[in-house]
C-alpha positions in Angstrom: 107.2 121.8 105.6 108.4 118.5 104.3 107.4 116.2 101.5 106.0 112.9 102.8 106.6 109.9 100.4 104.3 106.9 100.0 105.7 104.0 98.1 105.5 100.2 97.6 107.9 97.9 99.3 107.3 94.8 97.2 106.8 94.2 93.4 104.1 96.7 93.0 100.3 96.2 93.3 100.4 96.9 97.1 97.4 99.1 97.2 99.1 102.5 97.1 96.1 104.2 95.4 93.7 103.4 98.2 96.1 104.7 100.9 96.8 107.9 99.0 93.1 108.5 98.7 92.6 107.9 102.5 95.6 110.2 103.4 94.8 113.0 100.9 92.6 115.1 103.4 95.8 115.6 105.4 97.7 117.2 102.5 97.4 120.3 100.2 99.1 118.7 97.2 99.4 115.1 95.9 102.1 114.3 93.4 103.2 111.4 91.1 107.0 111.3 90.8 107.9 108.4 88.5 106.7 105.6 86.2 104.2 105.4 83.4 100.7 104.0 82.8 101.7 100.4 83.5 100.8 101.4 87.1 97.2 100.9 88.0 96.1 102.5 91.2 92.6 101.2 92.2 90.3 103.3 94.4 86.9 102.2 95.8 84.5 104.5 97.6 80.7 105.3 97.6 80.1 102.1 95.6 82.5 103.4 92.9 85.6 101.6 91.6 88.0 103.6 89.6 91.5 102.8 88.3 94.1 105.5 87.7 97.2 105.1 85.6 98.9 108.5 85.4 96.9 110.9 87.4 97.7 111.2 91.2 95.3 109.3 93.5 94.2 112.5 95.2 91.9 113.7 92.5 88.7 112.4 94.1 89.1 114.7 97.1 87.8 118.3 96.8 90.1 121.4 97.0 93.4 119.4 96.5 96.1 120.2 94.0 97.4 117.2 92.0 100.8 117.3 90.2 102.2 115.0 87.6 106.0 115.4 88.1 108.9 115.5 85.7 109.8 111.9 86.5 106.6 110.5 85.0 106.2 109.4 81.4 102.8 110.1 79.9 100.9 108.3 77.1 98.4 110.9 75.8 96.0 108.2 74.6 95.7 106.7 78.1 95.7 110.1 79.7 92.7 111.1 77.5 90.8 107.9 78.5 91.5 108.7 82.2 90.2 112.2 81.9 87.1 111.0 80.1 86.4 108.5 82.8 86.8 111.0 85.6 84.6 113.5 83.8 81.8 110.9 83.8 81.9 111.1 87.6 81.2 114.8 87.4 84.8 115.8 88.4 86.4 118.8 86.7 90.2 118.7 86.9 90.9 121.8 84.9 91.9 123.8 88.0 93.2 121.0 90.2 95.6 119.0 87.9 99.0 120.4 86.9 101.5 118.7 84.7 105.3 119.2 84.6 106.7 120.6 81.4 109.6 118.3 81.9 107.5 115.1 81.9 108.3 112.9 78.9 105.8 111.7 76.3 105.3 108.1 75.3 105.0 108.0 71.5 103.1 105.4 69.4 106.5 104.2 68.1 107.7 103.7 71.6 105.0 101.1 72.1 106.1 99.4 68.9 109.7 99.4 69.9 108.7 97.9 73.3 106.8 95.0 71.5 109.6 94.4 69.0 112.2 94.3 71.7 110.2 91.9 73.9 109.5 89.6 70.9 113.2 89.5 70.0 114.1 88.3 73.5 112.1 85.1 73.1 112.3 82.9 76.2 114.4 85.5 78.0 111.7 88.2 77.8 111.2 90.3 81.0 107.4 90.4 80.9 106.9 94.0 79.8 103.4 95.5 79.8 104.2 96.7 76.3 103.1 100.3 77.1 106.3 101.8 75.6 107.7 102.9 78.9 111.1 101.4 78.7 111.9 102.9 75.2 110.6 106.3 76.4 113.0 106.3 79.4 115.8 105.2 77.0 115.1 108.2 74.8 115.0 110.4 77.9 118.5 109.2 79.1 119.7 109.3 75.5 118.7 112.9 75.3 116.3 112.3 72.4 113.0 112.5 74.2 109.9 114.6 73.6 108.5 116.4 76.6 105.2 118.1 77.6 106.9 121.5 77.3 107.6 120.8 73.6 103.9 120.7 72.7 103.8 124.4 71.9 107.2 124.6 70.2 107.7 123.1 66.7 106.0 120.0 68.1 105.1 118.2 64.9 108.6 118.6 63.5 110.1 117.2 66.7 107.6 114.4 66.7 108.4 113.3 63.2 112.2 113.4 63.7 111.9 111.1 66.7 109.5 108.7 64.9 111.9 108.6 61.9 114.7 107.5 64.3 112.4 104.8 65.7 111.5 103.6 62.2 115.2 103.2 61.4 115.7 101.2 64.6 112.7 98.9 63.8 113.8 98.4 60.2 117.5 97.8 61.0 117.4 95.7 64.2 114.0 94.0 64.2 111.9 91.9 61.9 108.6 93.1 63.2 105.4 94.1 61.4 103.8 97.3 62.6 101.3 100.0 61.7 101.2 103.1 63.9 98.6 105.0 61.9 95.5 104.1 64.0 97.1 104.7 67.4 98.8 107.8 66.1 95.5 109.4 65.3 94.3 108.7 68.8 97.6 109.9 70.2 97.2 113.4 68.6 93.7 113.6 70.0 95.2 112.9 73.4 97.8 115.7 72.8 94.8 118.1 72.4 93.4 117.0 75.7 96.8 117.2 77.4 97.2 120.8 76.0 94.1 121.9 77.9 95.7 121.4 81.3 98.2 123.7 83.1 101.8 122.9 82.2 104.2 124.1 84.9 107.8 124.3 86.0 106.9 121.7 88.6 110.1 121.9 90.6 109.6 125.6 91.2 105.9 125.2 91.8 106.5 122.5 94.5 109.3 124.3 96.2 107.3 127.5 96.3 104.5 125.5 97.9 106.9 124.2 100.6 108.0 127.8 101.3 104.3 128.7 101.7 103.9 126.0 104.3 101.9 123.7 102.0 101.9 120.0 102.8 102.8 117.6 100.0 102.4 113.8 99.6 104.5 112.1 96.9 102.9 109.0 95.4 105.1 106.3 94.0 104.2 103.8 91.3 105.2 100.1 91.0 107.4 98.9 94.0 110.9 99.0 95.4 111.7 95.5 94.1 111.1 96.8 90.6 113.5 99.7 90.9 115.9 100.0 88.0 118.9 100.1 90.4 117.8 98.1 93.4 115.2 95.7 92.1 115.5 92.2 90.8 117.3 93.3 87.6 116.7 92.8 84.7 113.1 92.0 85.7 112.4 95.6 86.8 110.7 98.7 85.6 112.6 101.6 83.9 112.5 104.2 86.7 113.6 104.7 90.3 110.7 103.6 92.4 112.5 104.2 95.7 112.3 107.2 97.9 115.3 108.9 96.2 113.2 108.9 93.0 110.9 111.4 94.7 113.8 113.9 94.8 114.7 113.5 91.1 111.1 113.0 90.0 109.8 116.2 91.6 112.9 118.4 92.0 112.9 118.5 95.8 116.1 118.3 97.9 116.7 115.2 100.1 116.5 117.3 103.2 112.9 118.2 102.3 111.8 114.6 102.6 109.7 114.0 105.8 107.9 110.7 106.6 108.4 107.7 104.4 105.3 105.5 104.3 106.0 102.0 103.1 103.1 99.9 101.8 103.2 96.2 101.7 100.7 93.3 101.4 100.3 90.8 104.2 101.5 88.3 101.6 103.4 88.8 98.3 102.4 89.1 94.7 104.3 89.6 91.4 103.2 90.1 87.8 105.3 89.0 84.9 108.7 87.3 84.8 111.5 87.3 87.4 112.5 85.7 90.7 109.9 85.2 93.5 111.4 83.2 96.4 108.1 82.7 98.3 105.9 82.0 95.3 103.3 79.3 95.9 102.1 76.8 93.2 99.7 75.0 95.4 96.2 75.5 96.8 97.3 78.2 99.2 98.7 80.2 96.3 95.5 79.9 94.3 93.4 80.8 97.4 95.5 83.9 97.9 94.8 84.8 94.2 91.1 84.1 94.4 90.5 85.7 97.8 92.6 88.8 96.9 91.3 89.1 93.3 94.9 89.2 92.2 94.6 90.2 88.6 96.4 93.2 87.2 94.3 96.4 87.2 96.0 97.6 84.1 96.8 94.3 82.3 94.3 91.9 83.7 97.1 89.4 84.1 96.9 86.9 87.0 99.4 87.8 89.7 101.8 85.2 91.1 101.2 84.8 94.8 103.2 83.7 97.8 103.9 84.2 101.5 105.3 87.4 102.9 109.0 87.8 102.3 110.6 89.5 105.3 114.1 89.4 103.8 113.1 91.6 100.9 110.8 93.7 103.1 113.7 94.6 105.4 115.8 95.4 102.3 113.1 97.8 101.0 112.8 99.5 104.4 116.6 100.0 104.5 116.8 101.4 100.9 113.9 103.8 101.4 114.4 104.9 105.0 110.8 103.9 105.9 109.4 105.5 109.0 106.1 103.8 109.2 104.4 100.8 107.6 100.9 100.2 106.1 99.8 96.6 105.8 97.3 95.9 103.0 94.9 93.0 102.3 95.3 91.2 105.6 91.6 90.1 105.2 92.7 88.0 102.2 94.1 85.4 104.7 91.1 85.5 107.0 90.2 81.8 106.3 93.7 80.3 106.5 94.4 77.8 109.2 98.1 78.8 109.2 100.2 81.5 107.5 103.9 81.8 107.0 106.6 84.5 106.8 110.0 83.9 105.1 112.7 85.0 107.5 115.8 84.0 105.6 117.0 82.4 102.4 119.1 79.4 101.7 121.6 80.2 98.9 123.8 77.3 97.8 123.1 75.6 101.1 124.0 78.6 103.2 121.4 80.5 105.2 121.4 84.3 104.6 119.2 87.2 105.8 120.0 89.7 103.1 119.0 90.0 99.4 121.8 88.6 97.3 123.2 90.2 94.1 121.4 87.7 92.0 117.8 86.8 92.9 118.0 83.4 91.2 115.2 80.8 91.1 117.2 78.4 93.3 116.8 80.5 96.4 115.1 78.4 99.1 112.9 80.3 101.6 113.1 79.5 105.3 109.8 80.1 107.0 108.4 80.9 110.4 104.8 79.6 110.7 101.9 81.3 112.5 98.5 80.2 113.5 95.8 81.7 111.3 93.2 84.1 112.7 90.3 82.5 110.9 88.1 85.5 111.5 86.2 87.8 109.1 88.0 91.1 109.6 86.3 93.1 106.8 83.8 94.8 109.1 86.3 95.7 111.9 86.8 99.4 112.6 89.3 99.4 115.5 92.4 97.4 116.3 90.8 96.4 119.6 88.7 94.0 117.5 91.8 92.3 116.0 92.1 88.6 116.9 95.0 87.6 119.1 96.6 85.5 116.2 96.5 88.5 113.9 98.1 90.8 116.5 100.9 88.2 116.9 101.5 88.4 113.1 101.8 92.2 113.2 104.0 92.1 116.4 106.5 89.8 114.7 106.8 92.1 111.7 107.3 95.1 113.8 109.9 93.4 116.0 111.8 92.1 113.0 111.8 95.3 110.9 112.0 97.9 113.8 109.3 99.9 112.1 105.7 100.4 113.4 102.8 99.1 111.4 100.7 102.2 111.7 97.8 101.4 109.4 96.1 98.1 108.5 93.7 97.7 105.6 90.9 95.1 106.0 89.1 95.5 102.7 89.2 97.5 99.4 87.0 100.4 100.4 88.5 103.6 101.8 86.4 103.0 104.9 88.1 99.7 105.6 91.3 101.3 106.8 92.3 101.1 110.5 94.8 103.5 112.0 96.5 101.7 114.9 97.9 104.9 116.4 94.5 106.4 117.2 93.0 105.5 120.5 
């Protein structure tokens, strides 16, 4: 058996949670392989809307195993709130949720360091969600981190040593007022909840599952263009959001990767700072935001909106080895008279079709324009119902990328998902 990987091809917020929920019945195990609780995966079904931040999006399907991998960083406070919200829906995760012992913990002092660092940057801030994720990954790579497996081994002593280090950093490098006492109390309550779940050697667990012919879906967080190595640095997240991150974030070998499912919106969005070549500041941009309810599921921040960027989409497909595409939120553009796709950039007056080293604000997008479909697609259940103009939009993307658009989403509910490969 292989591990199929599902990940975002843009700047995150592509709708990965919904697709994982739809695909879960085909798999035995659903895993998260990187990132922290700045990711908000929204699922809608049976008139229920729920946002997940750390827990894999397969938890609402019966008889499925969900694994939080070693590449994830966990905030016990947010984890506790997630568990409480899921319990209210009558779902017991005690036997279906497993957590890697090697997953790192976000401490209250990590959050303070995040806020202090961002404040110190002034106008050059990167737009952090202030969840403490960056400082946690810094401690991980600096070999100072606290892991889930430490909870039952001199935990309080290890915690206090790391917090003391953070206090020294705050006092020496930042002029920043802080008080961690209130959040710290909630944090240790979260540790109690975290302790109730099964902590595993996830790399052994998952490879044993593969040997036993179990199917696995790896769920990515954020998006390819936020990858620490291949994203629009420094306006990126702190982990590897690309397909290779599934190997290091779960402990599976590259030759065990199967299909790579790339998720993208029919247009583009971005939260926070950083370059965005196709960003719209006009009525079309606001209409995309309003029609798509483009506000962060974790932060509530309005998302920046723009036309689909085919240059960066091709780049993401290349980096990840994408084998099939899923297009989300095509219904958001149902009322547009015309829509555009960026097919190249003008950089210093020269037209290029690749993502340059520096994604600066002076990149000028070159567009191909398409006639809008101006049809309400939200009730459609089969691709035979698609308007001719929408099919032309899909055909162009498939021709340019060389990858089939297998699935199209026409609304937020799990039922509004159309598989184009089924007759």
